[in-house]
GUNUZA-301277 format. One record per residue: residue in one letter; y negated, x negated, z negated of N, C-alpha, C, O, CB in turn. Coordinates in pm, whole numbers, padded with zeros to 5 digits, always signed. Glycine has a CB too. Example, Ala and Ser with C-alpha at 12.3 -4.5 7.8 and 13.67 -1.06 7.14 Angstrom:
2
A+00569-01319-00780+00450-01230-00780+00330-01320-00780+00332-01424-00846+00447-01131-00905/S+00225-01285-00708+00106-01367-00714-00003-01290-00787-00114-01341-00804+00060-01408-00572/
END
This chain:
270
M+05160-00399-01608+05158-00572-01549+04971-00531-01565+04901-00457-01496+05256-00627-01317/A+04946-00593-01653+04769-00600-01648+04700-00680-01564+04742-00795-01554+04706-00645-01771/S+04583-00642-01485+04587-00701-01356+04477-00797-01379+04383-00741-01437+04569-00601-01230/R+04449-00965-01344+04377-01041-01368+04272-00999-01286+04273-00999-01163+04423-01155-01362/R+04171-00959-01370+04041-01011-01326+03994-01098-01290+04013-01210-01337+03982-01009-01372/T+03905-01069-01180+03870-01228-01101+03770-01242-01124+03701-01178-01045+03876-01259-00953/P+03667-01340-01252+03531-01361-01190+03456-01339-01022+03473-01340-00900+03524-01492-01219/S+03341-01316-01160+03237-01270-00975+03128-01373-00947+03040-01346-01028+03117-01087-00977/T+03091-01472-00879+03049-01592-00832+02957-01549-00923+02936-01638-01005+03023-01636-00681/H+02883-01436-00946+02769-01446-01092+02740-01374-01164+02637-01319-01124+02656-01467-01088/A+02775-01334-01267+02747-01237-01323+02596-01182-01365+02502-01252-01328+02819-01254-01409/R+02568-01067-01436+02427-01093-01454+02437-01186-01543+02527-01222-01619+02338-00982-01494/P+02280-01237-01512+02269-01376-01639+02218-01386-01746+02115-01320-01731+02211-01481-01613/G+02217-01411-01814+02160-01355-01975+02239-01257-02038+02218-01231-02157+02015-01282-01973/H+02355-01180-01953+02365-01080-02110+02490-01131-02173+02586-01173-02109+02386-00885-02091/Q+02482-01124-02319+02579-01180-02443+02640-01039-02504+02556-00949-02494+02480-01279-02580/G+02700-01018-02535+02738-00881-02602+02700-00759-02608+02698-00682-02704+02739-00885-02695/G+02648-00738-02434+02541-00604-02432+02393-00640-02504+02315-00555-02547+02615-00461-02530/R+02375-00770-02508+02232-00799-02530+02180-00919-02430+02236-01021-02391+02211-00841-02689/R+02057-00868-02406+02000-00957-02295+01969-01022-02307+01854-01003-02347+01935-00949-02231/V+02009-01204-02296+01933-01283-02308+01827-01398-02206+01882-01454-02111+02001-01319-02371/S+01696-01423-02230+01650-01447-02142+01707-01606-02088+01706-01694-02174+01519-01419-02171/A+01760-01646-01935+01815-01743-01890+01701-01852-01909+01583-01826-01932+01868-01715-01755/P+01752-01967-01896+01603-02076-01890+01605-02092-01798+01704-02077-01726+01576-02209-01951/A+01452-02144-01746+01420-02186-01615+01338-02330-01632+01275-02377-01727+01330-02065-01538/P+01363-02374-01513+01320-02539-01481+01180-02555-01519+01104-02491-01445+01332-02590-01311/A+01136-02605-01591+00992-02666-01611+00923-02681-01503+00981-02743-01414+00988-02791-01670/G+00766-02625-01470+00728-02634-01434+00706-02549-01245+00766-02561-01138+00747-02722-01495/G+00575-02459-01300+00570-02342-01194+00572-02223-01299+00588-02231-01421+00712-02339-01073/A+00551-02106-01218+00552-02024-01285+00695-01941-01227+00744-01950-01114+00416-01967-01286/R+00753-01844-01362+00912-01853-01359+00865-01627-01324+00800-01554-01399+01034-01947-01582/H+00912-01600-01229+00915-01412-01160+01012-01383-01190+01055-01428-01297+00910-01361-00998/G+01077-01311-01128+01220-01222-01091+01212-01214-00960+01118-01207-00880+01240-01065-01153/L+01393-01217-00947+01403-01244-00839+01358-01165-00714+01319-01207-00605+01504-01268-00843/A+01376-01024-00764+01338-00929-00658+01165-00936-00661+01107-00844-00603+01407-00764-00692/R+01104-01013-00708+00971-01013-00695+00913-01109-00542+00850-01087-00439+00920-01075-00843/V+00999-01252-00630+00987-01391-00547+01010-01340-00402+00950-01404-00315+01109-01518-00594/L+01100-01223-00355+01127-01208-00248+01043-01161-00132+01041-01181-00010+01207-01154-00264/S+00950-01065-00249+00838-00885-00250+00710-01066-00174+00685-01093-00057+00765-00734-00544/K+00672-01133-00284+00601-01225-00284+00567-01319-00124+00464-01362-00073+00665-01293-00390/A+00746-01320-00076+00695-01395+00026+00677-01365+00116+00659-01441+00211+00733-01469+00052/G+00675-01212+00123+00662-01106+00268+00774-01125+00326+00791-01165+00441+00543-01136+00387/L+00861-01094+00243+01006-01102+00342+01062-00919+00363+01118-00870+00461+01163-01219+00229/C+01008-00831+00191+01028-00686+00210+00936-00652+00114+00849-00708+00048+01173-00623+00191/S+00992-00527+00129+00967-00466-00044+00986-00495-00189+01078-00574-00209+01022-00375-00061/R+00918-00445-00311+00999-00513-00361+01158-00462-00395+01247-00543-00419+00930-00549-00459/S+01185-00270-00393+01270-00212-00373+01382-00268-00308+01499-00269-00345+01230-00131-00331/E+01322-00322-00190+01418-00395-00068+01512-00510-00133+01627-00541-00164+01312-00477+00061/A+01381-00549-00132+01458-00744-00204+01548-00667-00350+01663-00702-00324+01254-00925-00302/A+01558-00578-00496+01609-00539-00538+01723-00493-00509+01821-00510-00580+01560-00505-00565/R+01724-00404-00356+01889-00377-00300+01977-00513-00287+02093-00535-00324+01889-00304-00129/R+01849-00628-00199+01956-00703-00135+02042-00834-00236+02148-00896-00231+01878-00770+00001/V+01915-00826-00330+01952-00852-00475+02116-00823-00520+02216-00893-00517+01854-00754-00563/Q+02085-00661-00572+02254-00599-00600+02356-00616-00531+02469-00611-00581+02273-00470-00601/E+02325-00644-00362+02439-00673-00299+02493-00826-00267+02589-00874-00205+02423-00605-00188/G+02411-00864-00321+02471-00998-00371+02439-01063-00224+02544-01111-00180+02655-00998-00431/R+02386-01071-00180+02302-01152-00065+02208-01268-00089+02167-01330+00009+02216-01061+00000/V+02166-01307-00227+02065-01336-00269+02157-01493-00329+02275-01463-00348+01985-01210-00369/S+02138-01593-00350+02136-01731-00388+02076-01798-00486+01971-01829-00428+02103-01784-00309/V+02064-01856-00623+01990-01931-00650+02042-02081-00688+02106-02102-00790+01927-01869-00731/D+02016-02158-00615+02102-02286-00635+02220-02245-00664+02286-02219-00765+02060-02381-00740/G+02241-02245-00489+02427-02207-00488+02456-02096-00571+02544-02022-00528+02537-02336-00556/R+02418-02074-00651+02484-01914-00712+02488-01783-00690+02393-01730-00748+02452-01883-00807/V+02546-01713-00638+02486-01549-00643+02380-01496-00750+02336-01540-00856+02609-01451-00670/V+02366-01420-00701+02214-01412-00809+02222-01196-00806+02129-01156-00737+01988-01521-00680/R+02303-01084-00861+02283-00921-00858+02218-00852-00986+02247-00747-01044+02431-00850-00839/D+02085-00983-01019+01999-00941-01188+01912-00899-01048+01989-00935-00959+01921-01096-01360/P+01802-00847-00986+01685-00799-00942+01590-00872-01057+01484-00925-01024+01682-00630-00931/E+01635-00870-01188+01515-00958-01256+01538-01084-01308+01458-01131-01388+01456-00894-01367/F+01609-01128-01285+01657-01335-01303+01525-01375-01290+01445-01322-01213+01775-01442-01150/P+01501-01473-01367+01367-01589-01393+01343-01696-01260+01249-01761-01306+01409-01704-01548/V+01358-01730-01182+01324-01768-01098+01173-01871-01160+01092-01838-01247+01323-01647-01004/V+01178-01980-01090+01061-02067-01049+01058-02138-00962+01079-02259-00970+01024-02136-01120/P+01016-02043-00804+01066-02072-00650+01032-02192-00599+01095-02249-00510+01014-01979-00550/S+00930-02236-00652+00884-02438-00649+00996-02540-00684+01012-02656-00645+00753-02490-00788/R+01084-02448-00788+01140-02598-00874+01285-02541-00828+01367-02633-00835+01106-02626-01094/Q+01344-02416-00780+01469-02366-00732+01500-02296-00612+01415-02219-00567+01509-02298-00812/Q+01595-02309-00561+01620-02312-00453+01671-02204-00375+01781-02228-00326+01677-02393-00450/V+01607-02055-00340+01655-01907-00315+01702-01916-00188+01620-01945-00101+01546-01787-00327/R+01809-01901-00159+01839-01834-00027+01904-01671-00021+01971-01605-00101+01945-01935+00041/V+01854-01647+00104+01864-01484+00184+01950-01434+00289+01919-01406+00405+01748-01451+00251/D+02100-01423+00212+02191-01449+00402+02242-01536+00426+02324-01550+00517+02124-01461+00536/G+02167-01700+00270+02281-01805+00320+02138-01852+00436+02163-01905+00544+02481-01722+00405/M+02043-01831+00407+01890-01880+00508+01836-01933+00373+01886-01908+00263+01763-01727+00606/P+01725-02011+00396+01660-02058+00247+01506-01955+00246+01444-01889+00329+01616-02273+00245/L+01497-01980+00140+01376-01855+00167+01252-01958+00203+01224-02067+00152+01333-01734+00001/A+01190-01887+00304+00974-01927+00314+00932-01844+00343+00987-01744+00391+00885-02028+00418/P+00813-01865+00319+00716-01808+00331+00672-01705+00452+00599-01759+00535+00652-01896+00316/A+00694-01608+00471+00644-01551+00639+00526-01588+00647+00438-01640+00579+00640-01387+00680/R+00548-01542+00766+00314-01542+00833+00314-01443+00805+00382-01344+00828+00220-01556+01020/R+00201-01476+00729+00124-01331+00738+00046-01244+00775-00075-01264+00775+00096-01307+00696/W+00092-01147+00809+00006-01025+00884-00124-00929+00834-00107-00914+00713+00103-00926+00910/Y-00212-00878+00865-00286-00787+00792-00308-00707+00972-00318-00761+01082-00447-00866+00676/V-00307-00598+00941-00338-00516+01071-00349-00379+01044-00277-00323+00961-00233-00532+01181/A-00445-00316+01117-00515-00214+01120-00459-00121+01219-00448-00144+01339-00642-00248+01141/L-00423-00015+01157-00383+00136+01268-00451+00293+01275-00454+00364+01174-00228+00183+01231/N-00481+00317+01346-00516+00473+01365-00435+00531+01350-00347+00525+01436-00562+00524+01469/K-00420+00606+01253-00319+00684+01261-00365+00850+01290-00467+00911+01257-00243+00657+01131/P-00231+00900+01375-00294+01026+01424-00267+01134+01279-00247+01079+01170-00206+01086+01589/R-00269+01266+01288-00265+01343+01196-00085+01449+01225-00032+01499+01323-00429+01425+01207/G-00057+01440+01112+00105+01493+01118+00219+01380+01057+00338+01410+01065+00151+01524+01295/L+00176+01247+00996+00215+01173+00931+00185+01134+00844+00079+01090+00798+00230+01121+00962/V+00345+01154+00789+00286+01069+00622+00341+00878+00580+00440+00814+00613+00389+01192+00458/T+00201+00837+00484+00272+00695+00516+00344+00683+00388+00316+00714+00273+00165+00554+00548/T+00433+00634+00438+00545+00593+00346+00691+00531+00493+00709+00541+00615+00598+00777+00220/V+00753+00477+00382+00871+00401+00510+00930+00496+00540+00932+00539+00655+00989+00284+00474/R+01010+00563+00413+01140+00695+00443+01101+00781+00383+01061+00737+00275+01296+00685+00397/D+01084+00918+00393+01058+01077+00389+01132+01149+00375+01179+01219+00464+01014+01132+00474/E+01166+01151+00242+01277+01206+00151+01321+01379+00293+01423+01433+00336+01179+01259-00076/Q+01174+01396+00312+01196+01528+00449+01278+01544+00567+01354+01629+00611+01087+01543+00525/G+01229+01413+00607+01300+01377+00733+01119+01339+00826+01088+01279+00929+01431+01547+00809/R+01067+01388+00755+00921+01391+00848+00883+01241+00912+00914+01139+00851+00776+01438+00737/D+00825+01237+01022+00740+01126+01080+00655+01059+01005+00549+01105+00965+00667+01166+01174/T+00711+00911+00976+00592+00855+00922+00556+00770+01024+00604+00754+01136+00603+00786+00790/V+00450+00712+00958+00344+00601+01029+00364+00520+01080+00289+00458+01155+00271+00542+00978/Y+00486+00495+01051+00634+00360+01096+00678+00347+01220+00723+00253+01286+00790+00386+01031/R+00650+00482+01244+00646+00500+01401+00597+00446+01507+00645+00434+01620+00611+00582+01427/C+00407+00386+01427+00339+00333+01576+00375+00226+01581+00327+00139+01653+00191+00328+01604/F+00490+00213+01485+00505-00002+01505+00608-00041+01551+00668-00148+01546+00511-00110+01365/D+00637+00122+01630+00793+00112+01756+00784-00015+01822+00676-00013+01881+00798+00242+01907/G+00853-00146+01847+00887-00210+01919+00794-00351+01951+00813-00445+02029+00908-00124+02006/G+00685-00323+01856+00617-00410+01848+00622-00522+01763+00518-00579+01727+00539-00365+01842/G+00727-00556+01732+00793-00660+01713+00731-00748+01537+00757-00856+01484+00767-00746+01870/L+00625-00607+01492+00675-00669+01375+00713-00695+01233+00823-00652+01197+00649-00706+01380/P+00651-00748+01160+00759-00803+01047+00757-00681+00892+00653-00617+00876+00692-00999+00990/W+00831-00668+00827+00796-00547+00714+00653-00597+00663+00603-00699+00615+00923-00535+00566/L+00615-00472+00700+00464-00460+00646+00491-00356+00570+00587-00280+00583+00336-00433+00750/A+00336-00350+00421+00308-00225+00360+00266-00155+00362+00335-00162+00260+00289-00206+00304/P+00195-00044+00372+00041-00003+00367-00062-00031+00234-00037-00032+00114+00042+00152+00386/A-00171-00050+00297-00271-00089+00203-00368+00030+00153-00479+00060+00199-00351-00199+00268/G-00304+00084+00058-00375+00241+00014-00306+00346+00193-00272+00300+00303-00643+00216-00001/R-00310+00455+00155-00228+00587+00212-00354+00701+00288-00473+00675+00274-00134+00677+00052/L-00331+00767+00328-00405+00901+00392-00248+00937+00391-00143+00874+00404-00517+00899+00567/D-00306+01139+00355-00220+01203+00383-00180+01308+00505-00260+01283+00595-00222+01237+00296/K-00116+01384+00534+00006+01421+00646-00070+01487+00704-00034+01503+00820+00147+01498+00615/A-00180+01546+00674-00345+01584+00761-00419+01526+00767-00450+01517+00885-00428+01669+00736/S-00487+01465+00703-00563+01333+00757-00529+01208+00863-00418+01193+00913-00582+01268+00647/E-00650+01116+00892-00652+01057+01009-00715+00974+00960-00782+00973+00856-00693+01111+01123/G-00678+00834+01099-00805+00717+01165-00732+00640+01026-00637+00679+00957-01041+00767+01171/L-00837+00484+01011-00807+00380+00978-00699+00364+00801-00728+00420+00695-00954+00319+00992/L-00575+00271+00828-00508+00235+00774-00463+00068+00724-00413-00005+00810-00454+00299+00827/L-00473+00041+00652-00461-00087+00632-00288-00169+00608-00196-00152+00529-00555-00097+00510/F-00304-00224+00678-00065-00300+00604-00115-00445+00626-00192-00501+00704+00170-00255+00774/S-00031-00482+00517+00037-00658+00544+00167-00644+00502+00236-00549+00466-00034-00802+00443/N+00194-00825+00524+00290-00833+00396+00251-00967+00349+00277-01080+00391+00465-00821+00425/D+00158-00911+00223+00110-01007+00107+00061-00927+00025-00062-00922+00013+00009-01116+00135/P+00136-00853-00041+00168-00791-00141-00017-00878-00238-00116-00826-00185+00371-00834-00195/E-00044-00945-00309-00120-00987-00348-00249-00996-00263-00350-01012-00331-00070-01072-00389/W-00266-00991-00140-00360-00975-00113-00418-00744-00113-00522-00707-00166-00345-01081+00024/A-00344-00667-00061-00346-00594-00139-00377-00472-00205-00415-00355-00198-00358-00632-00160/A-00332-00586-00288-00333-00497-00469-00489-00531-00520-00535-00477-00621-00187-00591-00624/R-00570-00634-00434-00698-00668-00469-00784-00527-00363-00890-00467-00378-00732-00860-00424/L-00665-00519-00253-00790-00413-00187-00747-00327-00221-00841-00249-00234-00831-00391-00042/T-00658-00279-00249-00700-00105-00370-00724-00097-00495-00762+00013-00536-00589+00003-00392/D-00712-00192-00578-00791-00194-00648-00954-00130-00649-01027-00133-00550-00773-00294-00655/P-00976-00098-00724-01126+00017-00742-01205-00097-00808-01320-00100-00766-01113+00194-00868/A-01183-00173-00881-01251-00250-00947-01285-00359-00820-01371-00447-00831-01174-00299-01081/T-01222-00341-00726-01240-00508-00654-01318-00489-00530-01423-00531-00481-01080-00594-00603/G-01165-00359-00482-01140-00318-00338-01305-00285-00275-01396-00268-00355-01026-00165-00335/P-01329-00280-00131-01437-00219-00074-01438-00072-00040-01334-00010-00017-01460-00285+00033/L-01573-00010-00039-01601+00107+00006-01508+00167+00103-01450+00094+00183-01717+00101+00053/K-01490+00291+00101-01414+00397+00179-01493+00433+00266-01603+00412+00214-01366+00511+00113/T-01527+00517+00469-01629+00564+00479-01568+00712+00591-01580+00704+00713-01741+00441+00529/Y-01528+00794+00546-01470+00902+00624-01576+00991+00690-01682+00958+00637-01380+00986+00535/R-01604+01105+00795-01639+01144+00886-01522+01281+00848-01400+01267+00851-01641+01038+01013/V-01601+01427+00811-01535+01489+00747-01575+01648+00780-01652+01719+00717-01547+01437+00616/Q-01501+01679+00896-01573+01847+00928-01497+01923+00780-01395+01893+00719-01496+01949+01134/V-01614+02048+00754-01640+02113+00656-01654+02289+00743-01710+02330+00845-01781+02035+00574/D-01552+02363+00613-01586+02523+00715-01711+02567+00625-01693+02564+00504-01426+02683+00713/G-01796+02595+00658-01968+02576+00548-02078+02481+00646-02050+02404+00738-01934+02448+00350/L-02195+02512+00596-02309+02420+00553-02314+02387+00423-02281+02457+00327-02433+02471+00579/P-02353+02283+00425-02349+02279+00240-02464+02176+00245-02478+02084+00325-02174+02209+00138/D-02573+02225+00102-02698+02211+00136-02690+02067+00035-02626+01970-00008-02811+02353+00103/A-02826+02154+00042-02909+01976-00114-02867+01978-00218-02854+01876-00286-03089+01962-00190/A-02838+02083-00253-02760+02110-00367-02661+02085-00426-02660+02052-00544-02742+02178-00373/Q-02565+02096-00357-02433+02088-00326-02399+01964-00275-02291+01924-00317-02397+02183-00243/L-02458+01889-00196-02443+01796-00197-02450+01687-00304-02354+01619-00340-02488+01794-00128/A-02580+01679-00351-02574+01643-00518-02506+01619-00575-02480+01507-00622-02595+01700-00595/R-02445+01734-00591-02331+01761-00659-02214+01733-00664-02139+01756-00758-02317+01833-00658/M-02176+01653-00510-02081+01551-00500-02101+01428-00524-02016+01353-00571-02038+01547-00402/R-02243+01389-00485-02255+01215-00641-02259+01279-00714-02168+01224-00776-02393+01082-00682/E-02286+01368-00781-02305+01323-00892-02079+01356-00994-02041+01306-01100-02486+01435-00955/G-02019+01426-00925-01908+01447-00970-01893+01621-01032-01971+01696-01089-01891+01328-01073/V-01764+01631-00990-01699+01766-01057-01589+01757-01088-01521+01655-01083-01694+01880-00989/D-01563+01845-01119-01382+01851-01266-01355+01983-01129-01410+02072-01065-01413+01951-01562/D-01179+01882-01156-01137+01980-01111-01012+02061-01138-00988+01991-01237-01143+01952-01018/A-00933+02129-01139-00885+02243-01164-00820+02218-01305-00810+02301-01395-00796+02292-01053/A-00766+02051-01307-00685+01998-01422-00752+01884-01465-00709+01770-01480-00541+01964-01389/G-00897+01943-01489-00987+01864-01536-01034+01665-01525-01085+01574-01591-00954+01908-01652/E-00981+01691-01411-01048+01546-01343-01123+01509-01259-01127+01542-01140-00989+01480-01301/H-01201+01422-01330-01392+01351-01258-01377+01381-01122-01255+01395-01111-01440+01139-01264/L-01430+01400-01006-01375+01369-00857-01555+01357-00800-01629+01455-00813-01245+01533-00767/A-01600+01238-00746-01708+01193-00721-01761+01132-00589-01693+01030-00575-01714+01124-00803/A-01833+01140-00499-01862+01093-00335-01919+00987-00406-01972+01015-00513-01967+01191-00205/H-01921+00844-00360-02049+00717-00397-02134+00801-00326-02208+00871-00396-02041+00528-00330/A-02148+00819-00139-02234+00891-00110-02214+00980+00039-02140+00955+00134-02340+00805-00122/V-02300+01082+00022-02289+01232+00115-02344+01194+00121-02404+01126+00037-02279+01369+00119/Q-02377+01227+00309-02488+01281+00398-02409+01360+00490-02308+01311+00541-02582+01169+00475/V-02458+01521+00525-02483+01560+00628-02501+01457+00842-02583+01376+00885-02598+01619+00552/L-02389+01516+00899-02440+01411+01024-02411+01473+01160-02400+01406+01263-02356+01256+01021/R-02398+01623+01153-02452+01712+01218-02376+01880+01126-02310+01892+01023-02413+01671+01397/H-02431+01987+01235-02385+02077+01189-02402+02208+01286-02514+02247+01320-02434+02078+01066/G-02274+02278+01330-02321+02442+01398-02357+02564+01357-02475+02595+01377-02242+02494+01457/Q-02315+02610+01326-02360+02766+01354-02306+02764+01182-02380+02793+01088-02259+02892+01512/R-02152+02723+01169-01994+02735+01033-02006+02664+00979-02021+02661+00857-01837+02722+01051/T-02003+02587+01046-01909+02402+01037-02028+02290+01066-02089+02279+01172-01755+02367+01205/A-02044+02214+00957-02082+02112+00951-01957+01945+00937-01843+01930+00893-02174+02151+00844/W-02062+01849+01003-01942+01730+00980-02066+01619+00892-02182+01589+00917-01852+01644+01179/L-01968+01582+00778-02038+01484+00643-01985+01372+00624-01865+01383+00595-02029+01539+00501/E-02022+01273+00628-02036+01117+00621-01926+01076+00473-01984+01143+00388-02236+01066+00593/V-01894+01058+00454-01888+01037+00282-01804+00930+00293-01717+00889+00371-01822+01169+00172/V-01874+00886+00154-01786+00744+00138-01759+00728-00034-01849+00741-00116-01891+00585+00206/L-01612+00697-00070-01519+00695-00216-01588+00522-00221-01633+00449-00133-01282+00726-00202/A-01572+00506-00352-01534+00416-00407-01408+00317-00433-01370+00200-00438-01562+00453-00469/E-01367+00481-00449-01182+00412-00512-01150+00623-00475-01210+00727-00501-01158+00310-00809/G-00996+00572-00390-00948+00712-00375-00799+00728-00409-00693+00684-00365-00973+00761-00231/R-00852+00838-00538-00697+00871-00524-00708+01025-00534-00814+01089-00537-00589+00799-00651/N-00591+01072-00539-00475+01155-00402-00568+01283-00377-00648+01348-00444-00269+01225-00468/R-00535+01284-00295-00644+01407-00203-00803+01422-00188-00865+01521-00148-00623+01544-00263/H-00874+01245-00249-00924+01259-00356-01079+01376-00320-01155+01444-00388-00946+01097-00416/I-01062+01347-00188-01277+01468-00083-01163+01571-00098-01163+01630-00207-01388+01429+00195/R-01062+01607-00009-01022+01813-00041-01001+01842-00141-00983+01964-00135-00895+01894+00013/R-00984+01795-00288-01023+01880-00441-01186+01880-00450-01243+01974-00506-00952+01786-00603/L-01258+01775-00396-01386+01796-00422-01486+01846-00357-01601+01864-00395-01421+01716-00446/L-01440+01867-00261-01454+02003-00116-01384+02134-00217-01447+02233-00252-01309+01958+00087/Q-01275+02113-00244-01242+02246-00289-01301+02321-00420-01307+02441-00448-01109+02240-00303/V-01340+02213-00486-01439+02239-00632-01535+02365-00590-01548+02481-00630-01557+02080-00679/L-01601+02277-00477-01745+02374-00446-01708+02463-00331-01800+02497-00257-01897+02278-00396/G-01580+02509-00303-01607+02601-00174-01606+02556-00057-01661+02621+00032-01719+02658-00170/F-01576+02498-00045-01519+02407+00091-01434+02392+00146-01352+02333+00077-01514+02315+00098/E-01387+02420+00274-01224+02364+00328-01245+02268+00484-01300+02279+00593-01099+02539+00375/V-01169+02179+00412-01198+02093+00515-01079+02104+00657-00956+02105+00650-01200+01942+00439/L-01167+02113+00785-01098+02115+00867-01041+02024+00915-00931+02059+00958-01134+02158+00926/R-01076+01866+00937-01060+01765+00984-01064+01606+00858-01141+01553+00779-01166+01782+01095/L-00998+01597+00885-01074+01447+00762-01039+01338+00861-00931+01351+00919-00973+01403+00560/V-01129+01207+00896-01049+01080+00951-01151+00983+00865-01274+00997+00864-01043+01054+01152/R-01075+00878+00790-01102+00735+00806-01156+00679+00885-01066+00634+00956-01028+00677+00807/V-01299+00632+00945-01417+00527+00939-01355+00431+00959-01327+00399+01074-01501+00507+00821/A-01314+00353+00844-01431+00247+00829-01335+00227+00650-01308+00325+00580-01659+00328+00845/I-01311+00118+00623-01271+00031+00520-01297-00119+00493-01233-00221+00519-01160+00041+00524/G-01400-00097+00439-01524-00223+00368-01563-00253+00476-01605-00160+00545-01483-00371+00276/P-01564-00383+00529-01632-00460+00730-01520-00411+00782-01537-00403+00904-01651-00681+00784/V-01408-00372+00749-01327-00303+00874-01401-00190+00985-01450-00096+00922-01203-00219+00802/Q-01414-00182+01090-01452-00061+01141-01285+00005+01202-01189-00068+01229-01587-00090+01269/L-01285+00145+01213-01178+00219+01320-01216+00158+01462-01139+00081+01519-01196+00406+01325/G-01374+00207+01534-01414+00161+01637-01351+00243+01741-01334+00364+01732-01394+00028+01641/T-01313+00164+01851-01232+00213+01963-01090+00202+01949-01041+00149+02048-01265+00147+02082/L-01010+00230+01864-00853+00159+01834-00839+00339+01911-00927+00425+01903-00771+00095+01604/E-00692+00357+01987-00681+00448+01991-00602+00544+01938-00522+00530+02031-00688+00443+02059/K-00544+00640+01863-00451+00674+01818-00306+00645+01791-00242+00640+01896-00464+00734+01852/G-00235+00625+01685-00173+00586+01741-00106+00472+01775+00004+00449+01825-00202+00616+01781/Q-00241+00376+01720-00226+00200+01865-00249+00118+01713-00232+00184+01610-00430+00151+02061/W-00281+00006+01705-00238-00116+01591-00303-00225+01610-00294-00224+01733-00092-00165+01590/R-00372-00336+01582-00427-00452+01608-00437-00538+01477-00436-00490+01364-00554-00427+01672/E-00444-00622+01495-00456-00777+01298-00587-00730+01351-00637-00658+01438-00399-01044+01281/L-00618-00806+01252-00785-00789+01222-00809-00947+01216-00748-01047+01177-00840-00692+01052/E-00926-00916+01273-01003-01118+01312-01022-01172+01161-01035-01108+01056-01226-01131+01415/A-01018-01335+01191-01081-01371+01104-01230-01375+01000-01253-01429+00892-01056-01427+01140/E-01298-01307+01075-01433-01254+01008-01401-01130+00965-01502-01082+00915-01563-01244+01101/E-01293-01039+00959-01266-00903+00869-01170-00960+00767-01125-00885+00680-01192-00760+00959/L-01135-01092+00771-01006-01087+00681-01129-01188+00577-01158-01137+00468-00811-01173+00759/Q-01177-01286+00603-01262-01267+00505-01395-01254+00397-01444-01295+00292-01233-01287+00499/A-01417-01136+00548-01507-01060+00426-01449-00946+00315-01504-00863+00242-01621-00979+00503/L-01360-00970+00332-01240-00862+00247-01196-00916+00165-01149-00854+00070-01117-00807+00309/Q-01193-01039+00168-01199-01160-00003-01262-01126-00028-01304-01229-00080-01218-01308-00042/C-01350-01043-00052-01527-00982-00160-01489-00891-00258-01428-00820-00178-01671-00870-00061/P-01470-00826-00379-01507-00734-00390-01690-00645-00305-01810-00670-00292-01480-00760-00522/F-01576-00526-00270-01786-00463-00210-01776-00373-00290-01895-00347-00273-01851-00383-00019/S-01722-00243-00415-01748-00178-00492-01882-00228-00559-01914-00338-00607-01642-00163-00557/E-01966-00080-00543-02079-00103-00622-02099+00026-00742-02194+00022-00821-02207-00116-00516/
END
């Protein structure tokens, strides 16, 4: 006896005969995928939003939707998550002094401690990093639940300059400092350069540099200095545009001041 299939509350919308058909959206307002709508509201990350949608925890106009790309016009349609109306979350903008040894990710496949350990017990909502620091680096990291703000901040065309204090094993001379500014090609052929660099102080074997970047590629400073024969002993980000690390203790966080937020609305790259 064939079993009777119970129809789902809402089948994957817009699929007919194996072909995806765009669902009609109400007129007026921009249309976005459902997972993106949840993320833009500051509720969670895009991947987490997609998971919640697929689990059947999200409804649109009273119907459960399981397609993260289902088109929605938030201003015209009612979106609920776990039965509660979707409302824009309070926007948070946070500065953290990242300690060395933590990875900048929500979850680490290798089980390493992440920067989110620093927020334990802080009562903060979901926050995403606006930029990253590698495990061996430390200093200023910014976080927010405002995806558009974070995107502007990390865009090389509009984002602020970033300032680092870097201790190196060796004593760079004027010619080497000039090469850092002009840029060098690493082993993979990628061109790496510093926006500005100067020696702050030095001893007999090591020196502290101030390095300013107009963009931040993966391990940018470490790879740049490696080409020139220098090992990085310590790397601390001390400023992102107008936001200073200041006296913020390692592992501690603070909300950004209104003046800092206002200044970060403008391009800072030169």
